[in-house]
C-alpha positions in Angstrom: 150.2 143.8 67.2 152.0 147.3 67.9 154.5 148.7 65.5 157.8 150.1 67.5 160.0 152.9 66.4 163.8 153.6 66.4 165.0 156.9 65.1 169.0 157.6 66.4 171.4 160.9 65.2 175.4 160.6 65.9 175.6 163.6 68.0 173.4 166.2 70.1 173.9 169.0 67.8 171.6 166.7 65.4 168.4 166.4 65.2 165.4 163.4 64.6 162.5 165.4 63.0 163.0 163.5 59.4 163.2 160.6 61.0 160.5 161.2 63.6 158.0 163.2 61.0 158.7 159.4 58.4 157.4 157.3 61.3 154.5 159.3 61.7 153.6 158.5 58.9 153.3 154.6 59.5 151.9 155.1 62.1 154.5 153.8 64.5 152.5 153.2 68.3 155.5 154.4 70.1 158.6 155.8 69.3 162.2 155.1 71.5 164.6 158.4 70.5 168.7 159.2 71.0 171.9 160.7 70.1 174.2 158.1 70.0 176.5 157.2 67.8 176.2 153.6 66.0 179.1 152.4 66.7 178.3 153.1 70.6 176.4 149.2 71.8 174.9 151.0 75.3 172.7 153.1 73.4 169.4 152.8 75.9 166.5 153.8 74.2 167.1 151.1 71.6 167.6 148.4 74.6 164.7 150.0 75.8 162.7 149.8 72.5 163.9 146.1 72.4 162.3 145.4 76.1 159.6 146.9 74.8 158.6 144.8 71.9 156.6 141.6 71.4 156.3 138.7 69.8 153.9 139.8 67.0 155.0 143.6 67.2 157.4 145.2 64.3 160.3 147.4 64.7 160.7 150.4 62.3 163.6 152.0 61.2 164.0 154.9 58.8 167.5 154.0 57.3 168.7 150.8 58.0 172.3 153.0 59.8 169.9 154.2 62.7 169.9 150.0 63.6 173.2 149.6 63.1 176.6 150.9 62.4 177.7 147.5 60.7 176.1 144.6 58.4 176.9 142.3 61.6 175.6 144.1 63.8 172.4 144.8 62.1 172.2 140.9 61.4 172.4 140.0 64.6 170.1 142.3 66.2 168.0 141.0 63.3 168.2 137.7 64.4 167.6 139.0 68.0 164.4 139.8 66.4 163.3 137.2 64.8 164.0 134.7 67.9 161.7 136.7 69.9 158.9 136.6 66.8 159.3 140.4 65.9 159.4 142.0 62.5 161.6 144.7 61.6 161.1 147.0 58.6 163.3 149.7 57.2 161.4 152.7 55.1 164.2 153.8 53.3 165.6 150.4 51.9 162.0 148.7 51.6 163.0 145.7 53.7 160.0 144.6 55.6 160.8 141.3 57.1 157.5 139.9 58.4 156.9 139.7 53.7 158.9 136.6 52.2 161.3 138.8 50.4 162.0 140.6 53.0 163.5 138.0 55.2 164.8 136.6 51.5 167.0 139.8 51.3 168.2 139.3 55.1 169.3 135.5 54.4 171.3 136.8 51.9 173.0 139.8 54.0 173.8 137.1 56.4 175.2 134.8 53.5 177.1 137.9 52.9 178.4 138.3 56.1 179.5 134.9 56.4 181.4 134.7 52.8 183.1 138.3 54.2 184.4 136.2 57.1 185.6 133.6 55.4 187.1 135.7 53.2 188.9 137.5 56.2 190.2 133.9 57.8 191.9 133.3 54.4 194.0 136.1 54.2 195.0 136.0 57.7 195.6 132.2 57.1 197.6 132.9 53.9 199.5 135.9 56.0 200.6 133.6 58.1 201.9 131.1 55.8 203.9 133.4 54.2 205.3 135.0 57.0 206.4 131.5 58.2 207.7 130.6 54.9 209.6 133.3 55.1 211.0 132.6 58.6 209.2 135.7 60.6 207.4 133.9 63.8 204.1 136.0 64.4 202.1 136.3 67.4 203.9 138.1 70.5 207.3 138.2 71.4 208.6 136.0 74.1 208.8 137.7 77.1 212.1 135.9 78.0 215.1 135.3 76.4 216.9 132.2 76.8 219.8 134.6 78.6 217.3 135.2 81.2 215.9 131.9 81.3 219.7 130.7 83.0 219.7 133.2 84.5 216.9 132.3 86.4 218.1 128.9 87.1 221.2 130.3 88.5 219.2 132.3 90.6 216.9 130.0 92.3 219.3 127.0 92.1 222.5 129.4 93.7 220.7 130.9 96.0 217.5 131.7 98.5 216.0 133.8 96.6 212.0 132.5 95.9 210.3 132.0 92.4 208.9 135.9 93.2 212.8 137.0 94.0 214.5 135.5 91.0 211.5 136.6 88.6 211.5 140.5 89.7 215.2 140.7 89.1 215.1 139.8 86.2 212.1 142.0 85.6 209.3 139.5 84.6 206.4 137.8 86.9 206.6 135.4 88.5 203.9 133.8 86.4 206.0 134.6 83.1 209.0 132.7 84.9 207.1 129.9 85.8 206.0 130.0 81.9 209.8 130.1 80.4 210.8 127.5 83.5 208.2 125.0 84.6 210.8 123.4 86.6 210.9 126.4 88.6 209.2 125.5 91.9 211.3 122.8 91.9 214.2 124.8 91.7 213.0 126.6 94.2 212.3 124.4 96.2 215.9 122.6 96.2 214.2 119.5 94.4 215.6 120.3 90.8 
C-alpha cells in the first residue's frame, strides 16, 4: 500500500514548495507535481498519478482545491478513486476516506451536490414556465420564417432547381430546408 502525493499550482510563476513540505511529513512514496489551472480538464500529472495508483493505495493532497476546481469535479474524482479501491486524504481539511468519518463527509458532499443540481433544474423549469406564461418562446429562433417556407415551396414547384439550390437562394442549408419543409424532396421530384 503506497501513499501517493499530488501537488498543483495554477501558474508556472508559483511554487509547490509548501505543498511538497506538507506531503513530505506524511511521508509519500511518490509525489506528482503540476503547474496547471484547476479548471483545466487535461492535467497530465494528475492523470499519471491516477494511473499509478493501485487498490489499497492512498492519494494525498495538501488541500482539496489542489485536486479539483469544483465540488462536482472533486466528487467525480473521489468516486473514481473509491471504485478503484483507492483512499483519499486532504491534509488541510483533515479528510480521509479510508476512515468511516471521511467516507461520511464525502457522502454528505455528494448529497449536497445532488441537491444543488436539483435546485438548478427546478429554477430552470420555473423560468421556462414563467416565460411560456408571458408568451415568450424559449429555445433557438427558427431559421426560416413562414415567408421563407412559402418562397421555398414556390422555388421548388415552379423551377428545375434542386433542394440545395433553393436552400442557397433562401440563405439556409438544405438540411434546414428539409427540417422546415419535410415535403421538399417530393416537391423537388415533382411528386407534390
